[in-house]
C-alpha positions in Angstrom: 4.9 38.6 -14.3 2.3 36.3 -12.7 3.3 32.9 -11.2 1.7 29.5 -11.7 2.3 26.7 -9.2 1.7 23.2 -10.5 1.6 20.2 -8.2 2.0 16.5 -9.3 1.6 13.4 -7.1 5.2 12.2 -7.1 8.6 13.8 -7.5 9.5 11.7 -10.5 6.2 12.6 -12.2 6.7 16.3 -11.6 10.1 16.1 -13.3 8.6 14.3 -16.3 5.7 16.7 -16.7 8.0 19.8 -16.3 10.4 18.4 -19.0 7.5 18.0 -21.4 5.8 21.3 -20.7 9.0 23.3 -20.8 10.4 21.4 -23.9 13.4 20.5 -21.7 14.2 24.2 -21.0 13.9 24.4 -17.2 15.9 25.0 -14.0 15.6 22.7 -11.0 16.2 23.2 -7.3 15.7 21.1 -4.2 12.7 21.8 -2.0 12.9 22.8 1.7 11.6 19.4 2.8 14.4 17.5 1.1 12.0 15.1 -0.7 10.5 17.3 -3.5 12.2 19.4 -6.2 10.9 22.5 -7.9 11.3 22.8 -11.7 11.0 26.4 -13.0 10.5 27.9 -16.5 8.6 30.6 -18.3 5.8 30.2 -20.8 2.2 31.1 -21.8 -0.8 30.6 -19.6 -4.3 32.0 -20.3 -2.7 34.1 -23.1 -0.1 35.8 -21.0 3.6 35.2 -20.2 4.0 33.7 -16.7 6.5 32.0 -14.5 5.9 28.3 -13.9 6.9 26.3 -10.8 6.3 22.6 -11.0 6.6 20.6 -7.8 5.0 17.6 -6.2 3.6 15.9 -3.1 4.4 12.3 -2.0 1.0 10.8 -2.0 -1.6 12.0 0.5 -0.7 15.2 2.3 -3.1 14.6 5.1 -4.8 11.6 6.7 -7.7 11.3 9.1 -7.0 10.1 12.7 -8.4 10.3 16.2 -7.2 13.0 18.6 -4.3 11.9 20.8 -6.3 10.8 23.8 -8.3 8.3 21.7 -5.1 6.5 20.6 -4.5 5.0 24.1 -5.8 1.4 23.9 -5.7 1.0 27.6 -7.9 4.0 28.5 -10.4 4.2 25.6 -13.3 1.8 25.2 -13.4 0.9 21.5 -17.1 1.6 21.2 -16.3 5.3 21.8 -14.5 5.4 18.4 -17.8 5.4 16.6 -18.6 8.8 18.0 -15.1 10.2 18.7 -14.1 13.3 16.8 -11.9 12.9 13.7 -9.2 15.3 12.7 -6.9 15.7 9.7 -3.2 15.1 10.4 -0.1 15.2 8.3 0.2 11.9 6.5 4.0 11.9 6.9 5.2 14.4 9.5 8.8 13.9 8.5 8.2 15.5 5.1 6.6 18.7 6.5 4.5 18.8 3.3 2.0 21.5 4.3 4.8 23.9 5.3 6.6 23.1 2.0 3.5 23.7 -0.1 2.6 27.0 1.7 6.2 28.2 1.2 6.2 27.5 -2.6 2.6 28.8 -3.0 3.2 32.2 -1.2 2.1 35.0 -3.6 1.4 32.7 -6.6 -1.5 33.6 -8.8 -2.7 30.3 -10.2 -2.6 26.7 -9.0 -2.7 23.8 -11.5 -3.2 20.3 -10.0 -1.6 17.4 -11.9 -2.5 14.7 -9.4 -3.4 11.2 -10.6 -6.8 11.2 -12.3 -8.8 9.0 -10.0 -10.8 9.5 -6.8 -7.7 9.4 -4.6 -6.0 11.9 -6.8 -9.0 14.2 -6.6 -8.9 13.9 -2.8 -5.3 14.9 -2.7 -6.1 17.9 -4.9 -8.3 19.4 -2.2 -5.7 18.6 0.5 -3.2 20.7 -1.6 -5.9 23.4 -2.1 -6.5 23.6 1.7 -2.8 24.0 2.3 -2.1 26.8 -0.2 -5.3 28.8 -0.7 -4.7 31.2 2.1 -1.2 32.3 0.9 -2.1 32.8 -2.8 -2.7 36.2 -4.3 -6.4 37.1 -4.6 -7.7 37.5 -8.2 -11.2 38.1 -9.5 -10.9 35.3 -12.1 -10.6 31.5 -11.7 -7.3 30.6 -9.9 -7.4 26.8 -9.4 -7.4 24.4 -12.2 -7.2 20.6 -12.7 -5.3 18.8 -15.4 -6.8 15.5 -16.7 -4.5 13.0 -18.4 -4.0 9.3 -18.9 -0.4 9.0 -20.1 2.9 10.7 -19.8 3.4 11.6 -23.4 3.9 14.9 -25.1 0.5 14.7 -26.8 -1.5 13.8 -23.7 0.3 16.3 -21.4 0.1 19.3 -23.7 -3.5 18.5 -24.5 -4.3 18.4 -20.8 -2.6 21.7 -20.3 -4.7 23.3 -23.0 -7.9 21.9 -21.7 -7.8 22.4 -17.9 -10.9 21.8 -15.8 -12.1 22.3 -12.2 -11.3 19.8 -9.5 -14.2 17.5 -8.6 -15.3 18.1 -4.9 -17.8 15.2 -4.9 -15.2 12.6 -5.8 -12.9 14.0 -3.1 -15.8 13.7 -0.5 -16.4 10.0 -1.4 -12.8 9.3 -0.5 -13.1 11.3 2.8 -16.2 9.1 3.7 -14.4 5.9 2.9 -11.3 6.9 4.9 -13.4 7.8 8.0 -15.6 4.6 7.8 -12.5 2.4 7.5 -10.8 4.2 10.4 -13.8 4.0 12.8 -14.9 0.5 11.9 -11.4 -1.0 11.6 -10.0 0.5 14.8 -13.0 -0.4 17.0 -13.2 -4.1 16.0 -9.4 -4.5 15.8 -8.7 -3.0 19.3 -11.4 -5.0 20.9 -10.4 -8.3 19.3 -6.7 -7.9 19.8 -7.0 -7.1 23.5 -9.6 -9.8 24.2 -7.9 -12.7 22.4 -4.2 -11.8 23.0 -4.9 -11.6 26.7 -6.1 -15.2 26.7 -4.1 -17.2 24.1 -0.4 -17.5 23.6 0.0 -19.1 20.2 -2.1 -16.9 17.9 1.2 -15.9 16.1 -0.2 -12.5 15.0 0.7 -9.1 16.3 -2.8 -7.7 15.5 -6.2 -9.4 15.3 -7.5 -7.0 12.8 -10.8 -6.4 11.2 -11.4 -4.5 8.0 -14.6 -3.8 6.0 -12.8 -5.0 2.8 -10.0 -7.1 4.4 -12.4 -9.5 6.2 -14.7 -10.3 3.3 -11.5 -11.0 1.3 -10.4 -13.5 4.0 -14.0 -14.9 3.8 -13.5 -15.9 0.2 -10.4 -18.0 1.1 -12.2 -19.6 4.1 -15.3 -20.3 2.0 -13.2 -22.2 -0.5 -11.5 -24.1 2.4 -14.8 -25.1 4.0 -16.3 -26.4 0.7 -13.2 -28.5 0.2 -13.5 -29.9 3.7 -17.2 -30.7 3.4 -17.1 -32.2 0.0 -17.5 -36.0 0.0 -16.2 -37.7 -3.1 -18.2 -40.5 -4.7 -16.9 -43.3 -7.0 -18.2 -43.4 -10.5 -17.4 -45.4 -13.6 -16.6 -44.4 -17.2 -16.1 -46.1 -20.5 -13.6 -45.1 -23.2 -13.0 -47.0 -26.5 -10.1 -47.2 -28.8 -10.8 -47.9 -32.5 -8.5 -48.4 -35.5 -8.6 -46.1 -38.5 -8.2 -47.3 -42.1 -4.6 -45.9 -42.1 -3.7 -48.1 -39.1 -3.7 -45.2 -36.5 -5.8 -45.4 -33.3 -8.6 -43.1 -32.4 -9.9 -42.6 -28.8 -13.7 -42.2 -28.5 -15.7 -40.5 -25.6 -18.8 -42.1 -24.2 -22.0 -40.0 -24.6 -23.3 -41.0 -21.1 -19.9 -39.7 -19.7 -20.2 -41.6 -16.4 -22.4 -43.9 -14.2 -22.5 -44.2 -10.4 -23.8 -47.8 -10.5 -20.9 -50.2 -11.2 -23.1 -53.1 -12.2 -25.0 -51.1 -14.8 -21.8 -49.7 -16.2 -20.4 -53.3 -16.4 -23.5 -54.2 -18.4 -22.7 -51.5 -20.9 -19.1 -52.6 -21.2 -20.3 -56.2 -22.0 -22.7 -54.9 -24.6 -19.9 -52.8 -26.2 -17.5 -55.7 -26.3 -20.1 -57.9 -28.0 -20.9 -55.2 -30.6 -20.1 -55.5 -34.3 -17.5 -52.7 -34.5 -17.9 -49.0 -34.4 -20.4 -47.7 -36.9 -20.0 -44.1 -38.2 -23.3 -42.3 -37.7 -22.4 -38.8 -38.8 -19.4 -36.5 -39.5 -19.9 -32.8 -38.8 -17.4 -30.1 -39.8 -17.7 -26.4 -38.9 -15.5 -23.4 -38.7 -14.9 -21.8 -35.3 -13.2 -18.7 -33.9 -11.3 -18.1 -30.7 -12.0 -14.5 -29.8 -9.3 -11.9 -29.4 -9.0 -10.5 -25.8 -10.7 -7.4 -24.5 -8.6 -4.3 -23.8 -6.7 -4.4 -20.5 -8.0 -2.9 -17.2 -6.4 -3.0 -13.8 -8.2 -6.0 -12.4 -7.4 -8.2 -15.4 -3.8 -7.0 -15.3 -3.5 -8.0 -11.7 -5.2 -11.4 -12.3 -2.9 -12.2 -15.2 0.2 -11.0 -13.4 -0.6 -13.3 -10.5 -1.6 -16.4 -12.4 0.8 -16.1 -15.4 3.7 -13.9 -14.5 4.3 -15.0 -11.0 3.9 -11.5 -9.5 1.8 -10.5 -6.5 -0.9 -7.8 -6.9 0.9 -5.2 -4.8 4.2 -5.7 -6.6 2.5 -5.6 -9.9 0.9 -2.2 -9.1 4.2 -0.8 -8.0 5.8 -1.8 -11.3 2.9 -0.6 -13.3 3.0 2.8 -11.6 6.7 3.0 -12.3 6.2 2.2 -16.0 3.5 4.8 -16.1 5.7 7.5 -14.6 8.4 6.7 -17.0 6.0 7.1 -19.9 6.0 3.5 -21.1 2.3 2.8 -20.4 -0.9 4.7 -19.9 -2.5 5.2 -16.4 -2.6 1.8 -14.8 -5.7 2.3 -12.6 -8.8 2.0 -14.7 -12.0 -0.1 -14.7 -12.5 0.5 -18.4 -11.7 -2.3 -20.9 -13.2 -0.6 -24.1 -11.4 1.9 -26.2 -13.2 5.2 -27.0 -14.1 5.8 -30.7 -11.6 8.6 -31.0 -8.6 6.6 -29.6 -5.7 6.6 -32.0 -5.2 2.9 -32.4 -3.1 3.0 -35.5 -0.8 5.7 -34.1 -0.2 3.8 -30.9 0.4 0.6 -32.9 2.8 2.3 -35.2 5.2 3.0 -32.3 5.8 -0.7 -32.0 6.5 -1.3 -35.8 10.3 -1.2 -35.3 10.4 -3.3 -32.2 12.9 -6.2 -32.5 10.5 -8.8 -31.0 7.1 -8.0 -32.5 7.9 -5.3 -35.0 7.5 -7.5 -38.1 4.1 -8.7 -37.0 2.9 -5.2 -36.3 4.1 -4.0 -39.7 2.1 -6.7 -41.5 -0.9 -5.9 -39.3 -0.7 -2.2 -40.3 -0.4 -3.2 -44.0 -3.3 -5.7 -43.9 -5.5 -3.5 -41.8 -6.3 -3.6 -38.1 -9.5 -5.0 -36.5 -11.8 -3.0 -34.4 -11.3 -3.8 -30.7 -14.1 -5.7 -29.0 -16.6 -3.6 -27.0 -16.2 -4.0 -23.3 -17.2 -2.0 -20.2 -16.7 1.8 -20.3 -16.6 3.1 -16.7 -15.9 6.6 -17.8 -12.6 6.9 -16.0 -9.5 6.2 -18.1 -8.8 4.4 -21.3 -7.5 0.8 -21.0 -3.9 0.2 -20.0 -1.9 0.7 -23.3 1.8 0.9 -24.2 2.6 4.5 -25.0 6.1 4.0 -26.4 8.3 1.1 -27.4 10.8 -0.5 -25.0 13.3 -3.3 -25.2 14.2 -5.9 -22.6 17.5 -4.2 -22.0 15.8 -0.9 -21.0 13.8 -2.4 -18.1 14.5 -4.7 -15.2 13.2 -8.3 -15.3 9.8 -7.8 -13.7 9.1 -4.5 -15.5 9.9 -6.1 -18.8 7.6 -9.1 -18.1 4.7 -6.8 -17.3 5.4 -4.4 -20.2 5.7 -7.3 -22.6 2.3 -8.6 -21.6 0.6 -5.2 -21.8 2.0 -4.6 -25.2 1.1 -8.1 -26.6 -2.4 -7.7 -25.2 -2.8 -4.4 -26.9 -1.6 -5.7 -30.3 -3.9 -8.7 -29.9 -7.0 -6.5 -29.4 -6.6 -5.1 -32.9 -5.5 -8.5 -34.5 -7.9 -11.0 -36.2 -9.5 -13.8 -34.3 -7.9 -17.2 -34.4 -9.9 -19.4 -36.7 -10.0 -23.2 -36.9 -11.9 -26.1 -38.5 -13.6 -28.4 -36.0 -14.5 -32.0 -37.0 -16.8 -34.2 -34.8 -17.6 -37.8 -35.7 -20.4 -39.7 -34.0 -20.2 -43.5 -33.6 -22.5 -46.3 -32.4 -21.1 -49.4 -30.7 -23.5 -52.0 -29.4 -26.4 -49.4 -29.2 -24.1 -47.0 -27.2 -23.2 -43.7 -28.7 -19.6 -42.3 -28.8 -17.9 -39.4 -30.4 -14.5 -37.8 -31.0 -13.7 -34.1 -31.8 -10.6 -32.6 -33.3 -9.6 -29.0 -34.3 -7.3 -27.9 -37.1 -6.0 -24.4 -37.1 -6.8 -22.3 -40.2 -5.5 -18.9 -39.2 -3.6 -18.3 -35.9 -4.7 -14.6 -35.8 -4.0 -12.9 -32.5 -2.4 -16.1 -31.1 0.7 -15.3 -33.1 1.4 -12.4 -30.7 0.0 -14.3 -27.7 1.4 -17.8 -28.3 0.3 -19.2 -24.9 -3.3 -18.9 -26.2 -2.7 -21.0 -29.3 -4.9 -24.1 -29.9 -3.7 -27.4 -28.5 -1.9 -29.9 -30.7 -5.0 -31.9 -31.6 -4.4 -34.6 -34.1 -6.2 -34.0 -37.4 -9.2 -36.4 -37.6 -9.7 -37.9 -41.0 -13.1 -37.5 -42.7 -15.1 -40.8 -42.4 -18.1 -41.7 -44.5 -21.5 -42.5 -43.0 -22.1 -46.2 -42.2 -18.4 -46.9 -42.4 -17.3 -49.4 -39.8 -14.1 -49.4 -37.7 -12.8 -52.2 -35.6 -12.8 -51.8 -31.8 -9.3 -52.3 -30.5 -9.8 -51.9 -26.7 -12.5 -51.0 -24.2 -11.4 -49.1 -21.1 -13.5 -49.5 -17.9 -12.3 -46.9 -15.4 -13.2 -46.1 -11.7 -12.9 -42.5 -10.8 -13.8 -40.5 -7.7 -15.9 -37.3 -8.0 -14.0 -34.1 -7.5 -15.7 -30.8 -7.6 -14.1 -29.0 -10.6 -14.3 -25.7 -8.8 -12.1 -26.9 -5.9 -9.3 -28.9 -7.5 -6.7 -27.4 -5.2 -6.6 -27.0 -1.5 -6.3 -23.2 -1.7 -7.4 -20.2 -3.7 -5.3 -18.7 -6.4 -4.5 -15.0 -6.0 -5.9 -14.4 -9.5 -9.2 -16.1 -8.4 -9.6 -14.0 -5.3 -9.0 -10.8 -7.4 -11.8 -11.9 -9.7 -14.1 -12.5 -6.7 -13.3 -9.1 -5.2 -14.1 -7.4 -8.5 -17.3 -9.4 -8.9 -18.6 -8.5 -5.4 -17.4 -4.9 -5.4 -14.9 -5.3 -2.6 -12.3 -2.6 -2.7 -11.2 -0.5 -5.8 -8.8 -1.3 -8.6 -6.1 0.5 -6.5 -6.9 -1.1 -3.1 -7.4 -4.7 -4.1 -3.7 -5.5 -3.8 -3.5 -3.8 -0.4 -6.3 -6.0 1.1 -4.8 -9.2 -0.2 -1.4 -8.1 1.2 -3.0 -7.4 4.6 -4.5 -10.8 5.1 -1.1 -12.3 4.3 0.8 -10.0 6.8 -1.8 -10.6 9.5 -1.1 -14.4 9.3 -4.7 -15.1 8.3 -3.6 -16.8 5.1 -0.3 -18.3 4.0 1.1 -18.3 0.5 1.8 -21.8 -0.8 3.5 -22.9 -4.0 1.6 -21.9 -7.1 0.8 -18.4 -5.7 -2.2 -19.8 -3.8 -3.7 -18.5 -0.6 -4.4 -21.0 2.1 -6.2 -19.9 5.3 -4.4 -20.4 8.6 -6.1 -21.7 11.7 -6.4 -18.1 12.9 -8.0 -17.0 9.7 -10.5 -19.9 9.7 -11.5 -19.4 13.4 -12.0 -15.7 12.8 -14.3 -16.2 9.8 -16.2 -19.0 11.6 -16.6 -16.7 14.6 -18.0 -13.9 12.6 -20.4 -16.3 10.9 -21.7 -17.5 14.4 -22.2 -14.0 15.7 -23.1 -11.8 12.6 -22.6 -13.2 9.1 -22.8 -9.7 7.6 -19.4 -8.9 9.1 -17.7 -11.4 6.7 -20.1 -11.4 3.7 -19.2 -9.0 0.9 -22.8 -7.7 0.5 -22.7 -5.0 3.2 -19.4 -3.5 1.9 -20.6 -3.7 -1.6 -23.6 -1.7 -0.6 -21.5 0.9 1.1 -19.3 1.2 -2.0 -22.4 1.8 -4.1 -23.4 4.6 -1.8 -19.9 6.1 -2.0 -20.1 6.0 -5.8 -23.3 8.0 -5.6 -21.5 10.6 -3.5 -18.8 10.8 -6.2 -21.5 11.4 -8.8 -23.2 14.1 -6.7 -26.4 11.9 -6.3 -26.1 11.3 -2.5 -25.4 13.5 0.5 -21.9 13.0 2.0 -23.0 13.4 5.7 -26.1 11.2 5.4 -24.3 8.3 3.7 -21.4 8.4 6.1 -23.6 8.6 9.2 -25.9 5.8 8.0 -23.0 3.4 7.6 -21.5 4.4 10.9 -24.8 3.8 12.7 -25.1 0.3 11.1 -21.6 -0.8 12.2 -22.0 0.8 15.6 -25.0 -1.4 16.3 -23.2 -4.4 14.9 -20.2 -3.8 17.1 -22.2 -3.6 20.3 -23.9 -6.9 19.3 -20.5 -8.4 18.5 -19.2 -7.5 22.0 -22.2 -9.0 23.7 -21.8 -12.3 21.8 -18.0 -12.6 21.8 -18.2 -15.8 23.8 -19.4 -17.6 20.7 -16.2 -16.8 18.9 -14.2 -17.4 22.0 -15.4 -21.0 22.1 -13.8 -21.6 18.7 -10.5 -20.0 19.9 -10.5 -22.3 22.9 -10.7 -25.4 20.7 -7.9 -24.2 18.4 -5.4 -22.3 20.5 -3.5 -22.7 23.8 -4.1 -20.5 26.8 -1.3 -18.2 28.0 -0.7 -20.3 31.0 0.0 -23.3 28.7 2.2 -21.4 26.3 5.8 -20.3 26.4 8.8 -21.2 28.5 10.1 -19.7 31.8 12.6 -16.9 31.2 12.8 -14.1 33.9 11.5 -13.4 37.4 8.5 -11.2 38.1 9.4 -8.3 40.4 6.1 -8.7 42.3 5.8 -12.4 43.1 9.5 -13.4 42.5 8.3 -16.3 40.3 9.4 -17.0 36.8 7.4 -15.4 34.0 6.9 -17.3 30.8 8.2 -16.0 27.5 5.6 -16.4 24.8 7.5 -16.3 21.5 4.6 -16.4 19.1 3.6 -13.0 17.8 3.2 -10.7 19.6 6.1 -11.9 21.8 5.5 -11.1 25.4 6.1 -12.2 29.0 3.2 -13.7 31.1 3.2 -14.1 34.8 0.9 -17.0 35.8 0.8 -16.0 39.5 0.0 -12.4 38.9 -2.0 -13.1 35.8 -0.3 -10.2 34.0 1.1 -9.8 30.5 4.0 -7.6 29.6 4.6 -6.5 26.0 8.1 -6.8 24.5 9.8 -5.3 21.5 9.0 -7.2 18.3 11.1 -8.5 15.4 14.1 -9.5 17.4 15.4 -12.1 19.9 14.7 -11.9 23.6 17.0 -13.5 26.2 17.8 -13.0 29.9 20.3 -10.3 30.7 22.7 -11.8 33.3 19.9 -12.1 35.9 20.4 -8.3 36.6 17.4 -6.5 38.1 15.8 -3.1 37.6 16.6 -0.9 40.7 13.0 0.5 40.6 10.8 -2.6 40.6 13.1 -5.7 41.0 12.0 -7.2 37.7 14.8 -9.1 36.0 16.1 -7.4 32.9 15.9 -9.0 29.4 18.0 -8.3 26.4 16.4 -7.5 23.0 18.7 -8.0 19.9 18.6 -8.2 16.2 22.0 -9.8 15.9 25.5 -8.7 15.2 24.5 -6.4 12.3 21.6 -4.9 14.2 21.0 -3.3 17.6 20.9 -4.6 21.1 19.6 -3.0 24.3 18.3 -4.2 27.8 14.9 -3.4 29.1 12.8 -3.9 32.2 9.5 -5.6 31.4 7.6 -3.5 33.9 9.1 -0.2 33.0 8.7 -1.0 29.3 4.9 -1.2 29.9 4.6 1.3 32.8 7.0 4.2 32.2 8.5 5.3 35.6 9.2 8.9 34.7 7.1 11.7 33.1 9.4 12.2 30.2 9.2 8.5 29.2 6.6 6.7 27.2 5.4 3.2 26.9 7.8 1.1 24.8 11.1 2.5 25.9 14.0 0.3 26.9 17.0 1.1 29.2 18.7 2.9 26.3 16.0 5.6 26.6 15.4 5.5 30.3 16.1 8.8 32.1 16.9 7.2 35.5 19.8 9.5 36.8 21.9 6.7 38.4 21.0 3.3 37.0 24.0 1.8 35.3 21.9 0.6 32.3 20.2 3.9 31.6 21.4 6.2 28.7 22.2 8.8 31.3 25.3 6.6 32.2 26.0 5.3 28.7 25.0 8.1 26.4 27.9 9.3 24.3 26.5 11.9 21.9 23.5 13.1 20.1 22.8 11.1 16.9 24.7 12.1 13.8 21.6 11.7 11.6 18.3 12.1 13.4 17.1 15.0 15.5 16.0 13.3 18.7 18.3 10.3 19.2 21.3 9.7 21.5 24.2 7.4 20.6 24.2 4.9 23.6 27.1 2.5 24.3 26.1 -1.1 24.0 27.7 -2.7 27.0 27.0 -6.2 25.7 28.7 -5.8 22.3 32.3 -6.4 23.4 34.8 -7.3 22.0 33.2 -5.9 18.8 32.1 -2.7 20.5 29.4 -0.4 19.2 27.1 2.4 20.1 23.7 2.8 18.6 21.1 5.5 18.3 18.1 4.9 20.6 15.8 6.4 18.0 17.0 5.6 14.5 19.0 2.8 12.9 22.5 4.4 13.1 25.2 2.1 14.6 28.8 3.2 15.2 31.3 0.3 15.4 34.5 1.1 17.1 37.5 -0.2 19.2 37.2 -3.9 18.0 39.2 -6.1 20.3 39.1 -3.7 23.3 38.8 -5.4 26.7 36.8 -2.5 28.2 35.0 0.6 27.0 33.3 3.1 29.3 31.8 6.5 29.2 33.3 9.2 31.4 31.8 12.3 33.1 34.0 14.7 31.0 32.8 16.3 27.8 34.7 17.2 24.7 35.4 20.9 24.4 35.0 20.9 20.7 31.7 19.0 20.1 30.3 18.4 23.5 30.2 14.6 23.3 31.1 12.6 26.4 34.6 11.3 26.6 35.2 7.6 26.2 37.9 5.5 28.0 39.2 2.4 26.1 41.4 -0.3 27.4 43.2 -3.1 25.3 45.0 -6.2 26.4 48.8 -6.0 26.1 50.1 -6.9 22.7 46.7 -6.5 21.0 46.4 -2.7 21.1 46.0 -0.7 17.8 46.9 2.5 19.7 50.2 4.3 19.0 53.3 2.9 20.7 51.1 -0.1 21.7 49.7 1.7 24.7 46.9 -0.3 26.4 44.6 2.6 27.4 43.5 5.9 25.9 40.8 8.5 26.8 39.3 10.9 24.4 36.4 12.1 22.2 35.2 9.5 19.7 34.7 12.1 17.0 37.5 14.6 17.7 40.5 12.6 19.0 43.0 11.9 16.3 43.9 8.5 17.7 40.2 7.4 17.8 39.3 8.7 14.3 40.6 5.7 12.3 39.0 3.2 14.6 35.3 4.1 14.0 32.8 3.1 11.3 29.2 4.1 10.8 26.6 1.6 9.8 22.9 1.2 9.8 21.2 -1.6 11.8 19.5 -4.3 9.6 16.2 -6.0 10.2 15.1 -3.4 12.6 11.6 -2.0 12.9 10.5 0.8 15.2 8.4 -0.7 18.1 6.2 2.3 18.0 5.3 5.3 20.2 8.5 5.6 22.1 9.9 9.1 22.1 11.5 11.3 24.6 9.9 14.7 24.7 12.1 17.7 24.1 11.2 19.0 27.5 13.0 16.1 29.1 16.3 16.6 27.4 17.9 18.3 30.4 17.8 15.1 32.5 20.5 12.6 32.8 24.2 12.6 32.3 25.7 15.1 29.9 22.4 15.9 28.2 22.1 19.4 29.4 25.7 20.5 28.8 25.1 22.1 25.5 26.6 19.2 23.7 25.9 19.5 20.0 25.8 17.0 17.1 29.3 16.2 15.8 28.0 16.3 12.2 30.9 18.4 11.0 33.3 16.1 12.7 31.7 13.1 11.1 32.0 14.7 7.7 35.7 15.0 8.3 35.8 11.3 9.0 34.0 10.3 5.8 37.2 8.6 4.5 37.1 6.2 7.5 33.4 5.4 7.4 32.0 2.3 5.6 
């Protein structure tokens, strides 16, 4: 029996697909990488009985990156990155995805790819193919197939299985080109900017001064709005409104035909003329029927825009929810540029699924009985149908945000096949003292689609009575108002997220999938801040960056150049442009722009000087430099660092924690005073030498290592003296005693977030030279004050293995540190594990011992 391997994009999606294709008759097992499962069943394929295996990846299998030597910021000139070689590396090394795929694909006969049906999904298809092709059986017929689908429903999935196609190499190449361009351009500009400006200014408050071909034009939209607001000069103008009395005694407000005048004296003249006029003469009454058009079908950008402006949800959060709803089968594929339904789309069948819904079921039933309207024609991008509800869901089935998004998607779909909203509009024209006035009112005739979308209903305009020509009304009051001009495009001091999404779509910046990422990036980089109303307001750093680009090369911040690149990438996807030529042409353009930017960086630096403080003027004295013995300043703004004014040197520090002086203790290697990094009582704490942290003293150490990873054989702060055991969870870590944690003692892994709390209230805890005979962990000596000991018979001291000793077992708890982020790049190579105390004694992980202590762990 032949074997068919099928691969989806996510584990949850693989399970849903397998359940549909096997009709629920399948067996599941866990994959070797621990993240993906394999669902197995038998069935028909190409007319013969076969064995199916459905599994998944977790997004991209591979990613492009520079070789290791090019990732050293200190030794590589950023300009080299435009010509440096590019290699494919595992996107997530911890998942061992290529190995897992090769293992499952060994000796299979066919491969069916169920990746998401967009360009990114097509690119992942070929990543999977490259992993498994060499281990598949060789057949003379086609072996690799692609399934195209838009919704996780029985009908769509089984139709896709019966109409398999070949994967599209051109679409995959367009993604490869975009990835490489973004890597080269982004890394070159970001490295140069970050090193140049962070070495001079202390209050930038951003870990990275990044540039991105899509990110920077997105920031440009926000700054452009800010600049127009700042440069706009309001002018005073005067307007006239009149209140007249109707025959029934009610008042009616009239609008002036001239609207406004900028000359006060002339406006006053008209006021006098109106006041001396003989009432308001009716010139004409016009009535006409109007329609408020039902909405277009929903595409990704419109969904993101509405979610941001109406539902109070950010773009990235919205996409996460939409993808979850899609995977669960509630909606169709959420990444689409199309807002027009194809002619063969089953509108009535899709609508019928909502007929029994408790909220809108009655309206849907009446709509089906009276007949549905044909949806409006929109844009057909040829990718996926518009975002559509695929099955009914109630509020109780979904979480709060998921229900809000599903509710809107469903109402929008129902509205697209509902009648338009119709109304009767009445306009009456008046003359008062030779000046013309008018008033307009609307009366709803048929609510149409606004029944299901009540927020789009007409306003509560008062019905205007029908007045006859030449009828006169008495003027009750004349209002003469002074107003200042305010550009209607810039009524707020910031840009709504929904507005920036629309601008990005208009100018071709990013794709429907990447737009949320670019907006999130400029927020995380501290280029914009989110203010009430979900508005984006540029920070001083964002403003200075954009103005600097405009002074040097305006193309770096305008959307035009990126839009042009996107158009070329689209031609690659269609097979109308050569992959290598397009890629190299774009690289050459940005290579020249980068060299010019470096030559003219002083123009941007002048703006930074006027906005930010130098390192010498920033921070506060904290610890002594080991070279000049003078105090170094602690610059707390991101990225936090130490700066020695005398030596003019900057020393990086771990981020996302608090830094304080560590008892004025000094490193035995370089005489620098140690500092303490901590994330609080529920996190981790460790000392570090500022110089060693930036200049590793031993070959088996790397930049970014604290004392808890230092391999110094005799230093009292190194893990060689304080290491207790290998970590109970990760492969490379060591549990190191935190000497500063008493009386709530703990030891923490120097690689991952595991924290072991033990011996609370002890007066002293120390690590001994002896090792446990059972598990190899170092023995710990604990001392308590008299009368406060939890030890048997109130003994004040005890020595034993933390994991094996029967007395110590009830006194330990395992936790995970909170608010901790890896500071990056700091790993001890396996070749150095024999150095330091107890590390070469064959000590193993006490995992079995820890399992026995599960009852005591929190």
